[in-house]
Structures are given as C-alpha cells and as structure tokens.
ZAVONU-588716 format. One line per 2 residues: for each residue x, y, z of N, C-alpha, C. Coordinates in Angstrom, 1 decimal, decimal comma, padded with zeros to 4 digits. Each point is the difference from the previous one (the first is absolute). Layout:
BEGIN
X Y Z X Y Z X Y Z; ...
END
This chain:
BEGIN
-029,0 082,3 006,0 000,7 -001,2 -000,3 001,4 000,3 -000,5; 001,1 -000,6 000,6 001,3 000,4 -000,4 000,3 -000,4 -001,4
000,9 000,9 -000,7 000,3 -000,3 -001,4 000,9 -001,2 000,0; -000,1 -000,9 -001,1 000,8 -001,2 -000,1 001,5 000,4 -000,4
000,9 -000,8 000,4 001,4 000,2 -000,4 000,2 -000,4 -001,4; 001,0 000,6 -000,6 000,4 -000,3 -001,4 000,5 -001,5 000,0
-000,3 -000,7 -001,0 000,4 -001,4 -000,1 001,5 -000,1 -000,2; 000,7 -000,6 000,9 001,5 -000,2 -000,3 000,1 -000,9 -001,2
001,1 000,2 -000,8 000,2 -000,7 -001,2 000,2 -001,5 000,2; 000,4 -000,4 001,2 000,2 -001,4 000,2 -001,3 -000,8 000,2
-001,1 000,8 000,3 -001,2 -000,7 000,3 -000,9 -000,3 -001,3; 000,2 000,9 -001,0 -000,8 -000,2 -001,2 001,0 000,1 -001,2
-000,2 -000,8 -001,0 000,8 000,1 -001,2 -000,6 001,2 -000,8; 000,7 000,4 -001,1 -000,5 001,1 -000,8 -001,3 -000,3 -000,6
-000,2 -001,3 -000,4 -001,3 -000,4 -000,5 -001,1 000,1 001,0; 000,4 -000,3 001,3 -001,0 000,1 001,1 -000,3 001,4 000,3
000,9 000,9 -000,1 -000,2 001,4 000,2 -001,0 000,6 -001,2; 000,3 -000,5 -001,2 -000,9 000,5 -001,1 -001,4 -000,5 000,2
-000,2 -001,2 000,5 -001,3 -000,6 000,3 -000,6 000,9 001,1; 000,7 000,2 001,0 -000,5 000,8 001,1 -000,5 001,4 -000,4
000,9 000,7 -000,8 -000,3 001,3 -000,5 -001,2 000,0 -001,0; 000,0 -001,0 -000,8 -001,0 -000,1 -001,1 -001,4 -000,5 000,4
000,0 -000,9 001,1 -001,3 -000,6 000,3 -000,5 000,4 001,4; 000,9 000,6 000,8 -000,3 000,3 001,4 -001,1 001,1 000,2
-000,5 000,1 001,2 -001,0 001,0 000,3 000,7 001,3 000,3; -000,3 001,1 -000,7 000,7 001,2 000,2 -000,8 000,9 001,0
000,7 000,5 001,0 -000,6 000,9 001,0 000,8 001,3 000,0; -000,6 001,1 -000,3 000,7 001,3 000,0 000,2 000,4 001,5
001,3 000,3 000,3 000,3 000,5 001,3 000,3 001,5 000,1; 000,4 000,5 -001,1 000,3 001,4 -000,1 000,5 000,5 -001,4
000,4 001,2 -000,1 000,4 000,6 -001,3 001,4 000,5 000,2; 000,9 -000,3 -001,0 001,3 000,6 000,0 -000,1 001,4 -000,6
000,3 001,0 000,8 -000,2 001,4 -000,4 001,2 000,5 -000,8; -000,2 001,0 -000,8 001,1 000,6 -000,7 000,2 -000,6 -001,4
-000,7 -001,0 -000,3 000,2 -000,6 -001,4 -000,9 000,7 -001,0; 000,4 000,0 -001,2 -000,8 000,7 -001,0 -001,2 -000,8 -000,4
000,0 -001,3 000,2 -001,1 -000,9 -000,3 -000,5 -000,6 001,4; -001,2 -000,6 000,0 -000,5 -000,6 001,2 000,8 -001,3 000,3
000,6 000,0 001,2 000,8 -001,1 000,5 -000,6 -000,4 001,4; -000,6 -001,2 000,0 -000,7 -000,5 001,2 000,9 -001,1 000,7
000,1 000,2 001,3 000,7 -001,0 000,8 -001,0 -001,0 000,5; 000,3 -001,3 -000,3 -001,0 -001,0 000,3 000,6 -001,2 000,7
-000,9 -000,8 000,5 000,3 -001,4 000,4 -000,6 -000,9 -001,0; 000,6 -001,2 -000,2 -000,5 -001,0 -001,0 000,1 -001,3 000,7
-001,1 -000,8 000,0 -000,1 -001,2 000,8 -000,6 -001,1 -000,9; 000,7 -001,2 000,1 -000,5 -001,1 -000,9 000,5 -001,3 000,7
-001,0 -000,9 000,3 000,3 -001,4 000,5 001,0 000,0 001,1; -000,3 000,9 001,0 000,8 000,1 001,2 001,3 000,8 -000,1
000,3 000,5 -001,2 001,2 000,9 -000,1 -000,4 001,4 -000,1; 000,8 000,9 000,5 -000,3 001,5 -000,1 001,3 000,8 -000,3
-000,2 001,1 -000,6 001,1 000,9 -000,2 -000,5 001,4 -000,2; 000,9 000,9 000,0 -000,3 001,4 -000,4 000,3 000,2 -001,4
-000,7 000,9 -000,7 000,2 000,2 -001,4 -000,4 001,5 -000,3; 000,3 000,4 -001,2 -000,4 001,3 -000,6 -001,0 -000,4 -001,1
-001,1 000,8 000,0 -001,0 -000,2 -001,0 -000,2 001,4 -000,7; 000,2 000,0 -001,3 -000,1 001,2 -000,8 -001,1 -000,2 -001,0
-001,2 000,5 000,3 -001,1 -000,2 -001,0 000,1 000,8 -001,2; -000,3 -000,5 -001,2 000,1 000,7 -001,2 -000,9 001,3 000,1
-001,1 -000,1 000,7 -000,9 001,2 000,1 000,7 001,1 000,7; 001,1 -000,2 000,7 000,7 001,0 000,7 001,2 000,6 -000,7
000,2 -000,4 -001,2 001,1 000,4 -000,8 -000,3 001,4 -000,6; 000,9 000,9 000,1 -000,1 001,4 -000,6 000,4 -000,1 -001,5
-000,7 000,6 -000,9 000,4 000,0 -001,4 001,4 000,6 -000,2; 000,7 -000,6 -001,0 001,3 000,5 -000,4 -000,1 000,4 -001,5
000,8 001,0 -000,4 -000,1 000,4 -001,4 000,7 -001,0 -000,9; 001,0 -000,8 000,5 000,7 -000,9 -000,9 -000,2 -001,5 000,2
-000,9 -000,3 000,9 -000,3 -001,4 000,2 -001,6 -000,2 -000,1; -000,4 -001,1 -000,6 -001,5 -000,2 -000,1 -000,6 -000,1 001,3
-001,2 000,6 000,2 -000,7 -000,1 001,2 -000,3 -001,4 000,5; 000,1 -000,2 001,3 -000,4 -001,3 000,5 001,0 -001,2 -000,3
001,3 000,3 -000,2 000,9 -001,0 -000,4 001,2 -000,1 001,0; 000,0 000,8 001,1 001,1 000,0 000,9 000,1 -001,3 000,8
-001,1 -000,5 000,4 000,0 -001,2 000,8 000,6 -001,2 -000,8; -000,4 -000,1 -001,3 000,5 -001,0 -000,8 001,5 000,1 -000,2
000,5 001,2 -000,1 001,5 000,2 -000,2 000,7 -000,4 001,3; -000,6 000,2 001,1 000,7 -000,5 001,3 000,1 -001,5 000,0
-001,0 -000,7 -000,5 000,0 -001,4 000,0 001,1 -000,5 -001,1; 000,0 000,7 -001,1 001,0 -000,3 -001,1 001,4 000,1 000,6
000,3 001,1 000,8 001,3 000,1 000,5 000,4 -001,1 000,9; -001,0 -000,5 000,8 000,3 -001,2 000,8 000,3 -001,2 -000,9
-000,8 -000,2 -001,0 000,2 -001,2 -000,9 001,4 000,1 -000,6; 000,5 001,1 -000,4 001,3 000,1 -000,6 001,1 -000,2 001,1
-000,2 000,6 001,1 000,9 -000,2 001,1 000,2 -001,4 000,4; -001,1 -000,8 000,0 000,1 -001,4 000,3 000,8 -000,8 -001,0
000,0 000,4 -001,2 000,8 -000,7 -001,1 001,5 000,3 000,3; 000,3 001,2 000,5 001,4 000,3 000,2 000,6 -000,9 001,1
-000,9 -000,5 000,9 000,5 -000,8 001,2 000,5 000,9 001,1; 000,0 001,3 -000,2 000,5 000,9 001,1 -001,1 000,3 001,1
-001,2 -000,2 -000,3 -001,1 000,2 001,0 000,0 001,4 000,5; 000,1 001,0 -000,9 000,0 001,4 000,4 -001,3 000,6 000,2
-001,1 -000,6 -000,5 -001,3 000,6 000,2 -000,8 -000,9 000,9; -000,7 000,5 001,0 -000,8 -000,9 000,9 -001,1 -000,7 -000,8
-000,4 -001,2 000,5 -001,1 -000,7 -000,7 -001,2 000,9 -000,3; -000,5 000,0 -001,2 -001,0 000,9 -000,4 -001,0 -000,7 -000,9
-001,3 000,3 000,2 -001,1 -000,6 -000,9 -000,9 001,1 -000,4; -000,8 -000,3 -001,0 -001,2 000,8 -000,4 -001,2 -000,7 000,5
-000,9 000,6 000,7 -001,2 -000,7 000,5 -001,1 001,0 000,3; -001,2 -000,5 000,3 -001,1 000,8 000,5 000,2 000,2 001,5
-000,5 001,2 000,4 000,1 000,4 001,4 -001,2 000,8 000,5; 000,0 000,5 001,2 -001,1 000,8 000,5 -000,4 001,2 -000,9
001,0 000,5 -000,8 -000,3 001,2 -000,8 000,2 -000,3 -001,5; -000,2 -001,3 -000,3 000,2 -000,4 -001,4 001,3 -000,6 -000,3
000,2 -000,2 -001,3 001,3 -000,6 -000,5 001,2 000,9 000,4; 001,1 -000,7 000,3 001,1 000,8 000,4 001,3 -000,9 000,2
001,0 000,6 000,3 001,3 -000,7 000,3 000,1 -000,3 001,5; 000,4 -001,2 000,3 000,2 -000,4 001,4 001,4 -000,5 000,1
000,8 000,6 001,0 001,4 -000,3 000,1 000,4 -000,3 001,5; 000,8 -001,0 000,2 000,4 -000,3 001,4 000,7 001,2 000,6
-000,4 000,4 001,2 000,5 001,1 000,8 001,4 -000,4 000,4; 001,0 000,9 -000,2 001,4 -000,2 000,4 000,3 001,0 001,1
000,2 -000,5 001,2 000,4 000,9 001,1 001,5 000,3 -000,1; 000,3 001,3 -000,3 001,4 000,4 -000,2 000,8 -000,1 001,3
001,2 -000,5 -000,1 000,9 -000,1 001,2 000,2 001,4 000,6; 000,1 000,2 001,3 000,3 001,3 000,6 001,4 000,5 -000,4
000,1 001,2 -000,3 001,3 000,6 -000,4 001,0 000,1 001,2; 001,1 -000,6 -000,1 001,0 000,1 001,0 000,8 001,3 -000,2
-000,1 000,9 001,0 000,6 001,3 -000,1 001,5 000,0 -000,2; 000,6 -001,1 000,4 001,4 -000,1 -000,1 000,5 -000,7 -001,3
-001,0 -000,5 -000,8 000,3 -000,7 -001,2 -000,4 000,9 -001,2; 000,8 -000,1 -001,1 -000,4 000,8 -001,2 -001,2 -000,5 -000,6
-000,8 000,9 -000,6 -001,2 -000,4 -000,7 000,2 -000,3 -001,4; -001,0 000,0 -000,8 000,1 -000,3 -001,4 000,2 001,3 -000,9
-000,5 001,1 000,6 000,1 001,3 -000,7 000,6 001,1 000,9; 000,7 001,0 -000,5 000,5 001,0 000,9 000,3 001,3 -000,8
000,1 001,1 000,7 000,5 001,2 -000,6 001,4 000,3 000,6; 001,0 000,3 -000,8 001,3 000,3 000,6 000,5 001,3 -000,6
000,8 000,7 000,8 000,5 001,3 -000,4 001,2 -000,1 -000,9; 000,7 -001,1 000,0 001,2 -000,2 -000,9 -000,4 000,0 -001,5
001,0 000,3 -000,8 -000,3 -000,1 -001,4 000,0 -001,4 -000,6; 000,7 -000,9 000,7 000,0 -001,4 -000,4 -000,5 -000,9 001,1
-000,7 -001,1 -000,3 -000,5 -000,9 001,0 001,1 -000,7 000,7; -000,2 -000,4 001,3 001,0 -000,7 000,7 000,0 -001,5 -000,4
000,9 -000,8 000,5 000,0 -001,4 -000,3 -001,3 -000,7 000,4; -000,5 -000,8 -001,0 -001,2 -000,7 000,3 -001,3 000,7 -000,5
000,2 001,2 -000,6 -001,1 000,8 -000,5 000,2 000,3 -001,5; -001,2 000,2 -000,7 000,0 000,4 -001,4 -000,7 001,3 -000,2
000,5 000,9 -000,8 -000,6 001,3 -000,2 -001,3 -000,1 -000,9; -001,0 000,8 000,3 -001,2 000,1 -000,8 -000,1 001,3 -000,7
-000,1 001,1 000,9 -000,1 001,3 -000,6 000,3 001,1 001,1; 000,2 001,2 -000,4 000,1 001,1 000,9 -001,4 000,5 000,3
-000,3 000,2 001,3 -001,3 000,4 000,4 000,1 001,4 000,8; -001,0 000,8 -000,2 -000,1 001,2 000,7 -000,6 -000,3 001,4
000,6 000,6 001,0 -000,4 -000,3 001,4 -000,5 001,3 000,7; -000,2 001,0 -000,7 -000,5 001,3 000,6 001,1 001,0 000,2
-000,4 001,3 000,0 000,9 001,1 000,3 001,2 000,0 -000,9; -000,3 -000,4 -001,3 001,1 000,0 -001,0 001,0 -001,0 000,1
-000,2 -001,0 000,9 001,0 -001,0 000,3 -000,4 -001,3 -000,8; 001,0 -000,8 -000,4 -000,2 -001,2 -000,7 000,7 -001,2 000,8
-000,4 -001,2 -000,3 000,6 -001,2 000,6 -000,1 -001,1 -001,1; 000,9 -000,9 000,2 000,0 -001,2 -001,0 -000,9 -001,1 000,5
-000,9 -000,3 -000,8 -000,9 -001,2 000,3 000,7 -001,2 -000,4; 000,1 -001,0 001,0 000,7 -001,2 -000,3 -000,9 -001,2 000,5
000,3 -001,2 -000,6 -000,6 -001,2 000,5 001,1 -001,0 000,3; -000,4 -001,0 000,9 001,0 -001,0 000,3 000,4 -000,8 -001,2
001,3 -000,4 000,0 000,4 -001,0 -001,0 -000,3 -001,4 000,5; -001,3 -000,3 -000,1 -000,6 -001,2 000,7 -000,5 -000,9 -001,1
000,4 -001,3 000,0 -000,4 -000,9 -001,1 -001,6 -000,1 -000,1; -000,7 000,2 001,2 -001,4 -000,1 -000,1 -000,6 001,2 -000,8
000,6 001,2 000,2 -000,5 001,1 -000,8 000,4 -000,2 -001,4; 001,1 -000,5 -000,3 000,5 -000,2 -001,4 -001,0 -001,0 -000,7
-000,5 -001,0 000,7 -001,0 -000,9 -000,6 -001,2 000,8 -000,3; -000,4 000,9 000,9 -001,2 000,7 -000,2 000,1 001,0 -001,2
001,2 000,6 -000,1 000,3 000,9 -001,2 -000,2 -000,8 -001,3; 000,4 -001,2 000,0 -000,2 -000,8 -001,3 -001,4 -000,3 -000,2
-000,7 -000,4 001,1 -001,5 -000,3 -000,2 -000,7 001,2 -000,4; 000,3 001,2 000,5 -000,7 001,2 -000,4 000,3 000,4 -001,5
001,2 -000,3 -000,4 000,3 000,2 -001,4 -000,9 -000,9 -000,9; -000,2 -001,2 000,4 -000,7 -001,0 -000,7 -001,5 000,4 -000,1
-000,6 000,3 001,2 -001,4 000,3 000,0 -000,3 001,5 -000,3; 001,0 000,8 -000,2 -000,2 001,4 -000,4 -000,7 000,7 001,1
000,6 000,0 001,2 -000,7 000,6 001,2 000,1 001,5 -000,1; -001,1 000,7 000,0 000,0 001,4 000,0 000,0 000,7 001,3
000,2 -000,7 001,1 -000,1 000,6 001,3 000,7 -000,7 001,1; 001,3 -000,2 -000,1 000,8 -000,7 001,0 000,5 001,0 001,0
-000,8 000,2 001,1 000,3 001,0 001,0 000,7 -000,7 001,2; 000,6 000,8 000,9 000,6 -000,6 001,2 -001,0 -000,7 000,9
-001,3 000,6 000,0 -001,0 -000,6 000,9 -000,5 -001,3 -000,5; 000,4 -000,4 -001,2 -000,5 -001,3 -000,6 001,0 -001,1 000,2
001,0 000,3 000,8 001,0 -001,0 000,4 -000,2 -000,5 001,4; -000,3 -001,3 000,2 -000,3 -000,5 001,3 001,0 -001,1 000,4
001,0 000,3 000,8 000,8 -001,0 000,6 -000,7 -000,8 001,1; -000,1 -001,3 -000,2 -000,7 -000,8 001,0 000,9 -000,5 001,1
-000,6 -000,4 001,1 000,9 -000,4 001,2 000,9 -001,2 -000,4; -000,4 -000,8 -000,9 000,8 -001,2 -000,4 001,1 000,3 -000,9
000,2 001,3 -000,3 001,1 000,5 -000,9 -000,4 000,1 -001,5; -001,1 -000,5 -000,4 -000,5 000,2 -001,3 -000,4 001,4 -000,3
000,1 000,5 -001,2 -000,5 001,3 -000,5 -001,1 -000,2 -001,0; -001,1 000,7 000,3 -001,2 000,0 -000,9 -000,2 001,3 -000,6
-000,5 000,0 -001,2 -000,5 001,2 -000,7 -001,5 -000,1 -000,1; -000,6 001,2 000,3 -001,5 000,0 -000,1 -000,4 001,2 -000,9
-001,3 000,1 -000,2 -000,7 001,0 -000,8 000,5 000,0 -001,5; -000,5 -001,0 -000,7 000,4 -000,2 -001,4 -001,2 000,3 -001,0
-000,8 001,0 000,4 -001,2 000,3 -000,9 000,4 000,7 -001,3; 001,1 000,7 000,0 000,4 000,7 -001,2 001,2 -000,7 -000,7
-000,3 -001,1 -000,5 001,0 -000,9 -000,6 -000,5 -000,5 -001,3; 000,9 -000,6 -000,8 -000,3 -000,7 -001,3 -000,5 000,9 -001,1
000,1 001,3 000,1 -000,4 000,9 -001,1 000,8 -000,4 -001,2; -000,6 000,2 -001,2 000,8 -000,4 -001,2 001,0 001,1 -000,4
-000,1 001,2 000,6 001,0 001,1 -000,2 000,9 000,0 001,2; 001,2 000,5 -000,2 001,0 000,0 001,1 -000,5 001,0 001,1
-000,2 -000,6 001,2 -000,5 000,8 001,1 000,9 -000,2 001,3; 001,2 -000,5 -000,2 000,8 -000,4 001,2 000,4 001,2 000,8
-000,5 000,1 001,2 000,4 001,0 001,0 000,3 -000,7 001,3; 001,2 000,3 000,5 000,4 -000,8 001,2 001,1 000,8 000,7
000,2 -000,4 001,3 001,1 000,5 000,8 001,2 -001,0 -000,1; -000,1 -001,0 -000,8 001,1 -001,0 000,0 000,8 000,1 -001,3
000,6 001,1 -000,3 000,8 000,3 -001,2 001,5 -000,3 000,3; 000,3 -000,4 001,2 001,5 000,0 000,3 000,8 -000,9 -000,8
-000,6 -001,0 -000,6 000,8 -000,9 -000,9 -000,2 000,3 -001,5; -000,6 001,1 -000,3 -000,3 000,3 -001,4 001,2 -000,1 -000,9
-000,1 -000,8 -001,1 001,1 -000,1 -000,9 001,0 -001,1 000,4; -000,1 -000,5 001,2 001,0 -001,0 000,4 -000,5 -001,4 -000,5
001,0 -000,9 -000,1 -000,3 -001,4 -000,5 -001,0 -000,7 001,0; -000,9 -000,7 -000,5 -001,0 -000,7 000,8 000,8 -001,2 000,7
-000,3 -000,3 001,3 000,6 -001,1 000,6 -000,4 -001,3 -000,6; 000,8 -001,1 000,2 -000,3 -001,2 -000,6 -001,4 -000,6 000,3
-000,4 000,2 001,3 -001,3 -000,5 000,3 -001,2 000,7 -000,7; 000,2 001,3 -000,3 -001,0 000,7 -000,8 000,0 -000,5 -001,4
001,1 -000,3 -000,6 000,1 -000,5 -001,3 -000,8 -001,3 -000,1; 000,2 -000,9 001,0 -000,7 -001,3 000,0 -001,5 000,2 000,2
-000,4 001,0 000,8 -001,4 000,3 000,2 -000,6 000,5 -001,3; 000,7 000,9 -000,7 -000,5 000,5 -001,3 -000,2 -001,1 -001,1
001,0 -000,9 000,0 -000,1 -001,2 -000,9 -001,3 -000,8 000,3; -000,2 -000,2 001,3 -001,2 -000,7 000,4 -001,3 000,7 -000,4
000,0 001,3 000,2 -001,2 000,8 -000,3 -000,2 -000,1 -001,5; 001,1 000,1 -000,8 -000,2 -000,1 -001,5 -000,6 -001,3 -000,4
000,4 -001,1 000,6 -000,6 -001,2 -000,3 -001,5 -000,1 000,4; -000,3 000,6 001,2 -001,4 000,1 000,4 -000,9 001,0 -000,7
000,7 000,8 -000,8 -000,8 001,0 -000,8 -000,3 -000,5 -001,4; 000,4 -001,3 -000,3 -000,3 -000,5 -001,3 -001,5 -000,2 -000,2
-000,6 000,3 -001,2 -001,4 -000,2 -000,2 -000,5 -001,3 000,5; -001,1 000,0 000,8 -000,6 -001,2 000,5 000,5 -000,5 001,3
001,1 000,6 000,5 000,6 -000,3 001,3 -001,0 000,3 001,1; 000,1 -000,6 001,2 -001,0 000,1 001,1 000,0 001,5 000,4
001,2 000,6 000,1 000,0 001,4 000,5 -000,7 000,9 -001,0; 000,2 -000,2 -001,3 -000,7 000,9 -001,0 -001,5 -000,2 000,1
-000,5 -001,3 000,2 -001,4 -000,3 000,1 -000,6 000,7 001,2; 000,7 000,0 001,1 -000,4 000,7 001,2 -000,1 001,5 -000,2
001,1 000,6 -000,6 000,1 001,4 -000,2 -001,1 000,5 -000,9; -000,4 -000,8 -001,0 -001,0 000,4 -000,9 -001,4 000,2 000,7
-000,1 -000,5 001,2 -001,2 000,3 000,8 000,0 001,3 000,7; 001,2 000,6 000,0 000,3 001,2 000,9 000,4 001,2 -000,7
000,8 -000,1 -001,1 000,4 001,2 -000,8 -000,2 -000,3 -001,5; 000,2 001,0 -000,8 -000,4 -000,1 -001,4 001,1 -000,7 -000,8
-000,4 -000,4 -001,2 001,0 -000,7 -000,9 001,2 000,9 -000,3; -000,3 001,3 -000,2 001,1 001,0 -000,3 000,9 000,1 001,2
-000,5 000,0 001,2 000,8 000,1 001,2 000,8 -001,3 000,2; -000,5 -001,2 -000,4 000,8 -001,2 000,1 001,1 000,0 -001,0
-000,2 000,5 -001,2 001,0 000,1 -001,0 001,1 001,0 000,4; -000,4 001,1 000,7 001,0 001,0 000,5 000,8 -000,6 001,1
-000,6 -000,8 000,9 000,7 -000,8 001,0 001,0 -000,9 -000,6; -000,4 -000,7 -001,0 000,9 -000,9 -000,7 001,2 000,8 -000,6
-000,3 001,2 -000,5 001,1 000,8 -000,6 001,0 000,5 001,0; -000,6 000,4 001,2 000,9 000,5 001,1 001,0 -001,1 000,4
-000,6 -001,2 000,2 000,9 -001,1 000,4 001,1 -000,3 -001,1; -000,4 000,1 -001,2 001,0 -000,2 -001,1 001,0 001,1 000,0
-000,4 001,2 000,2 001,0 001,1 000,0 001,0 -000,1 001,2; -000,5 -000,4 001,1 000,9 -000,2 001,2 001,0 -001,1 -000,3
-000,5 -001,1 -000,6 000,9 -001,1 -000,3 001,0 000,4 -001,1; -000,5 000,9 -000,9 000,9 000,4 -001,1 001,2 000,9 000,4
-000,3 000,9 000,9 001,0 000,9 000,5 000,8 -000,6 001,1; -000,6 -000,8 000,8 000,7 -000,5 001,2 000,3 001,0 001,1
-000,7 001,1 -000,1 000,2 001,2 000,9 -001,3 000,3 000,7; 000,2 000,6 001,2 -001,2 000,6 000,7 -000,5 001,2 -000,8
-001,3 000,2 000,0 -000,6 001,1 -000,7 000,5 001,3 000,4; 000,0 001,0 -000,9 000,3 001,4 000,3 -001,2 000,8 -000,3
-000,1 001,2 000,6 -001,2 000,8 -000,3 000,0 000,4 -001,5; -001,2 000,0 -000,5 -000,2 000,3 -001,4 000,2 001,4 -000,4
-000,2 000,9 001,0 000,0 001,5 -000,3 -001,3 000,5 -000,6; -000,9 -000,9 -000,3 -001,3 000,4 -000,5 -001,1 000,0 001,0
000,3 -000,4 001,2 -001,0 -000,2 001,0 000,7 000,3 001,4; -000,7 000,6 000,9 000,6 000,3 001,3 000,6 -001,3 000,6
001,2 000,0 000,4 000,7 -001,2 000,5 -000,3 -000,3 001,4; -000,3 001,1 000,8 -000,2 -000,2 001,5 -001,5 000,3 000,3
-000,6 -000,9 000,7 -001,4 000,2 000,4 -000,1 001,2 001,0; -001,2 000,6 -000,1 -000,3 001,1 001,0 -001,3 -000,2 000,7
-000,1 000,1 001,3 001,2 000,2 000,9 000,8 -001,3 000,0; 001,2 000,1 000,4 000,9 -001,2 -000,1 -000,2 -001,0 001,1
-000,8 000,3 001,0 -000,2 -000,9 001,2 -001,4 -000,5 000,0
END
C-alpha cells in the first residue's frame, strides 16, 4: 500500500494536526537510521485524514548521564508547547501518546526542501578569516591535514528566531542536521530531547549573534513568554505534565535573563558551546 502524503497546512489546522497525531492509528513504515535513540517513520490515519510522522518510543531512549531516564519524549513535546507560544511555529506539531511500542513522542514529518546547488545553504565552511556578506561566524573548525576553515551560518531571521528559542529551552544539541527548511519557505527545528535542563546546557551552531541586541520581535516574544510563565498560566500547567518544577523555574529564569540583558546569549565557558558531531 502506498505511503500517504504529508498533510498540507492548508488542509488541517494546527488543532486538527494535533488530533490526527494524538488519536490516529499509527503504522510503522520504517526506521530512521543513524539516530542515537529509536526513531520510527510512520503513517498516522484518523477520520479520513493521513500524514507521515516520526514516532520515538520512550522504550527506545538511550540513558544519558545528565538527564533522567525516560524523559526525552516529554521534553520534545515541551519544546513544541513553548514554540507555539512564541507564535513562530518553529517546532512541528508534536504530541505524547501510546503507540505500537508504548508511550512516546509523535511529531509531524517535515519533508525538507531539496537543496538548490546554486543557492547558499544555512551553514558553510569558508577559507577566509572573516565571513562574507550575509553570513555570521561561529567557530574555526579543523578540516583535516592541519587545515582549518571558518564555520559560518546564514544571517537569516528564521535562524535568529531559532537561536532565541534554543536559549529559552536550553537546547543542548542544536546541530545542522536538526534544521529543516520546508518547501513553503518555513524553517523547522527538530530533535529537542535534550532540552529544559535546570543547569546551563546550551550547545548550538547558532552563535553568530552572540552578544548582539535582540531584535524587536524577539523582545516582544520574550515579554509574551514571561506573561505565560506566571504561576497558574496555561503554559505552566501544561509544562508541569512534561518537565519538573525545578526545570520550569529555570525556564522562567532564562526568559527573565534574556529580557534583562536584551542581548543574545553568549557561551558560558563552563560547557562545550558546539555540539559534536556538528551535523
């Protein structure tokens, strides 16, 4: 039987997609290889609608020394919840549900747009000491045989929004492979299992704006998040089902710190700033 197409955004609302993901019948079609945890490629069908999705069962999570066992799926859902409050829609619709292999995270599959060989990408290695126009420097990288190159990312407002979101949710693993530009021009971030730790864990390739003033839209989003982080607010009630009270308090503190400085986060120096491998 042929695999169903991904639901176009015009056919289902976000609430409709959440219903489809949360209540639909999951059918495993294959496994995404190369991931550190079990990642299953599935179809999901409900009341005549179908889509592709990713299902990550809790039973397939590998233990981590710094995150409680069996909590990564919940953190993925929490990242979606926070992203939705920003209004930026940076995380695909994501739910926590039962599936063929037990409880797990289920997220809408995003088919990345094919890379145009003549168009610049989001990340690059350049031989120059300074990035060209439209690029932001990240770090000097070793490229073999004693040679180095400058790792850069695009000076793209979509990436800048994602850098702010990562600072808020304390993303410990923002790799290049976790950036999905969609055919409609939107940019999605995926793989948010190592987020919301109470300690500073921010590791990302999106350091190009470090120390620069936050754009006006980011300030407005942070103000909105601060209001939604008040005790008893709907977001806090939802997050309490997914992460700990200490992690919610740390989230609240990170939002307050960003609002207080008005600047993009800089590396702390106490934790590796760049994820490995970076892609």
